[in-house]
DRENKE-417197 format. One line per field, with one value per atom (N, C-alpha, C): residue in one letter; atom name; residue number from 1; x, y, z. Coordinates in steps of 0.05 Angstrom, whole numbers, plus 5000, padded with zeros to 4 digits. Layout:
<recs>
code	a|...
site	CA|...
pos	NUM|...
xx	X|...
yy	Y|...
zz	Z|...
</recs>
This chain:
<recs>
code	m|m|m|r|r|r|q|q|q|g|g|g|l|l|l|s|s|s|k|k|k|y|y|y|s|s|s|i|i|i|v|v|v|m|m|m|n|n|n|f|f|f|g|g|g|v|v|v|t|t|t|v|v|v|v|v|v|s|s|s|n|n|n|i|i|i|a|a|a|v|v|v|g|g|g|a|a|a|f|f|f|l|l|l|g|g|g|y|y|y|y|y|y|i|i|i|d|d|d|k|k|k|w|w|w|t|t|t|v|v|v|k|k|k|n|n|n|h|h|h|v|v|v|v|v|v|f|f|f|v|v|v|i|i|i|f|f|f|v|v|v|l|l|l|l|l|l|g|g|g|v|v|v|a|a|a|s|s|s|g|g|g|l|l|l|y|y|y|n|n|n|g|g|g|f|f|f|k|k|k|y|y|y|l|l|l|l|l|l|k|k|k|e|e|e|a|a|a|d|d|d|k|k|k|y|y|y|d|d|d|r|r|r|h|h|h|d|d|d|k|k|k|k|k|k|d|d|d|a|a|a|e|e|e|k|k|k|h|h|h|n|n|n|d|d|d|s|s|s|r|r|r|r|r|r|d|d|d
site	N|CA|C|N|CA|C|N|CA|C|N|CA|C|N|CA|C|N|CA|C|N|CA|C|N|CA|C|N|CA|C|N|CA|C|N|CA|C|N|CA|C|N|CA|C|N|CA|C|N|CA|C|N|CA|C|N|CA|C|N|CA|C|N|CA|C|N|CA|C|N|CA|C|N|CA|C|N|CA|C|N|CA|C|N|CA|C|N|CA|C|N|CA|C|N|CA|C|N|CA|C|N|CA|C|N|CA|C|N|CA|C|N|CA|C|N|CA|C|N|CA|C|N|CA|C|N|CA|C|N|CA|C|N|CA|C|N|CA|C|N|CA|C|N|CA|C|N|CA|C|N|CA|C|N|CA|C|N|CA|C|N|CA|C|N|CA|C|N|CA|C|N|CA|C|N|CA|C|N|CA|C|N|CA|C|N|CA|C|N|CA|C|N|CA|C|N|CA|C|N|CA|C|N|CA|C|N|CA|C|N|CA|C|N|CA|C|N|CA|C|N|CA|C|N|CA|C|N|CA|C|N|CA|C|N|CA|C|N|CA|C|N|CA|C|N|CA|C|N|CA|C|N|CA|C|N|CA|C|N|CA|C|N|CA|C|N|CA|C|N|CA|C|N|CA|C|N|CA|C|N|CA|C|N|CA|C|N|CA|C|N|CA|C|N|CA|C|N|CA|C
pos	1|1|1|2|2|2|3|3|3|4|4|4|5|5|5|6|6|6|7|7|7|8|8|8|9|9|9|10|10|10|11|11|11|12|12|12|13|13|13|14|14|14|15|15|15|16|16|16|17|17|17|18|18|18|19|19|19|20|20|20|21|21|21|22|22|22|23|23|23|24|24|24|25|25|25|26|26|26|27|27|27|28|28|28|29|29|29|30|30|30|31|31|31|32|32|32|33|33|33|34|34|34|35|35|35|36|36|36|37|37|37|38|38|38|39|39|39|40|40|40|41|41|41|42|42|42|43|43|43|44|44|44|45|45|45|46|46|46|47|47|47|48|48|48|49|49|49|50|50|50|51|51|51|52|52|52|53|53|53|54|54|54|55|55|55|56|56|56|57|57|57|58|58|58|59|59|59|60|60|60|61|61|61|62|62|62|63|63|63|64|64|64|65|65|65|66|66|66|67|67|67|68|68|68|69|69|69|70|70|70|71|71|71|72|72|72|73|73|73|74|74|74|75|75|75|76|76|76|77|77|77|78|78|78|79|79|79|80|80|80|81|81|81|82|82|82|83|83|83|84|84|84|85|85|85|86|86|86
xx	8307|8289|8267|8259|8238|8249|8279|8287|8287|8297|8294|8270|8251|8223|8214|8221|8214|8229|8253|8267|8252|8243|8228|8204|8188|8162|8168|8190|8195|8203|8214|8215|8193|8174|8148|8133|8131|8115|8126|8149|8161|8150|8152|8144|8112|8097|8069|8065|8075|8073|8075|8100|8105|8088|8085|8067|8034|8026|7997|7997|8015|8014|8015|8029|8033|8005|7994|7970|7947|7946|7921|7929|7953|7958|7949|7959|7952|7921|7907|7876|7863|7875|7860|7868|7893|7901|7884|7882|7867|7837|7822|7794|7792|7809|7808|7816|7832|7838|7818|7806|7780|7758|7754|7731|7737|7763|7768|7787|7808|7824|7830|7834|7836|7862|7883|7908|7930|7922|7945|7964|7964|7980|7974|7947|7938|7942|7942|7951|7978|7995|8027|8031|8019|8025|8019|7995|7984|8002|8010|8033|8053|8068|8091|8084|8065|8059|8053|8041|8041|8067|8088|8114|8125|8124|8136|8125|8098|8088|8093|8095|8102|8129|8149|8176|8182|8164|8169|8153|8133|8120|8139|8148|8162|8186|8202|8227|8221|8200|8189|8185|8174|8171|8193|8215|8239|8254|8254|8269|8256|8233|8221|8225|8229|8235|8269|8281|8310|8313|8299|8299|8293|8268|8263|8283|8296|8317|8343|8349|8373|8360|8338|8329|8333|8321|8324|8353|8368|8399|8411|8407|8417|8407|8384|8371|8385|8391|8406|8432|8447|8472|8476|8457|8457|8451|8433|8431|8454|8467|8491|8516|8516|8536|8528|8500|8493|8500|8496|8500|8534|8547|8577|8584|8574|8580|8577|8556|8548|8566
yy	3987|3970|3988|4010|4026|4041|4048|4064|4044|4017|4000|3995|3993|3987|4016|4037|4062|4064|4055|4058|4039|4014|3997|4008|4024|4035|4059|4071|4091|4079|4057|4043|4035|4025|4013|4032|4059|4079|4089|4090|4096|4084|4053|4033|4037|4037|4038|4065|4086|4114|4111|4099|4098|4079|4053|4031|4042|4057|4067|4087|4103|4125|4113|4093|4083|4067|4050|4038|4057|4083|4100|4109|4115|4127|4105|4079|4056|4054|4054|4054|4073|4099|4122|4117|4114|4111|4089|4067|4043|4052|4063|4069|4093|4112|4135|4128|4110|4096|4077|4063|4045|4061|4086|4101|4120|4124|4143|4132|4135|4127|4096|4083|4051|4045|4059|4049|4050|4050|4047|4071|4090|4115|4128|4132|4147|4133|4102|4085|4088|4090|4095|4117|4139|4169|4169|4157|4157|4138|4120|4103|4118|4128|4146|4167|4180|4202|4191|4168|4153|4152|4143|4135|4160|4184|4205|4218|4215|4227|4208|4184|4166|4167|4175|4180|4208|4230|4254|4252|4240|4239|4221|4199|4182|4197|4206|4228|4248|4262|4282|4275|4252|4239|4229|4219|4208|4235|4258|4281|4292|4292|4301|4284|4259|4243|4241|4245|4250|4278|4298|4324|4319|4304|4299|4281|4265|4251|4273|4285|4306|4327|4339|4352|4338|4312|4296|4293|4290|4284|4307|4332|4357|4363|4357|4359|4345|4315|4298|4309|4317|4328|4350|4370|4394|4385|4367|4356|4342|4329|4316|4337|4358|4380|4397|4400|4415|4398|4372|4357|4356|4356|4354|4381|4404|4429|4428|4418|4418|4406
zz	4531|4514|4503|4515|4502|4476|4480|4456|4432|4434|4414|4400|4416|4406|4390|4400|4387|4361|4357|4331|4313|4321|4301|4294|4314|4306|4285|4286|4265|4241|4235|4214|4202|4216|4212|4204|4214|4209|4180|4175|4148|4126|4131|4112|4109|4128|4123|4110|4114|4099|4071|4065|4035|4022|4033|4020|4017|4038|4036|4015|4012|3989|3963|3959|3935|3930|3949|3944|3939|3953|3947|3916|3908|3882|3863|3870|3850|3848|3870|3872|3851|3858|3842|3812|3811|3780|3767|3779|3764|3760|3780|3772|3756|3757|3739|3709|3709|3682|3670|3688|3680|3672|3682|3670|3649|3640|3621|3597|3594|3569|3565|3587|3588|3574|3576|3561|3585|3612|3629|3634|3618|3628|3649|3656|3677|3706|3699|3722|3731|3710|3716|3727|3714|3730|3757|3765|3791|3808|3802|3817|3822|3801|3803|3824|3822|3840|3868|3874|3897|3910|3892|3902|3911|3896|3901|3927|3930|3958|3976|3975|3999|4009|3990|4000|4010|3998|4010|4042|4042|4070|4090|4078|4093|4104|4086|4094|4113|4106|4125|4156|4155|4180|4196|4178|4193|4201|4185|4197|4219|4224|4247|4269|4272|4289|4297|4275|4280|4297|4288|4303|4333|4337|4367|4383|4367|4380|4390|4372|4374|4399|4396|4416|4447|4447|4469|4482|4465|4471|4478|4467|4480|4504|4513|4541|4561|4552|4567|4574|4555|4555|4575|4572|4588|4617|4624|4650|4659|4645|4651|4660|4640|4646|4675|4676|4703|4728|4724|4751|4755|4735|4741|4752|4748|4761|4788|4801|4824|4841
</recs>
């Protein structure tokens, strides 16, 4: 049961990371665009930067979690092999 909930939390964290980065990029782009050139180019650039940043950080998080699961599975396999030898 715990592993199932852990997998859902990983997906939720990925989604929150991506959406929050996009929101921050949009917020910054909107206000910088509002104070400067007012032609929405800065807004679009910052939204694209937010998307890129969100995906980068989200996939970095997913890879870290996958590595954690792999290390845990290897430890379990080693324990299982050691118990078979006894």
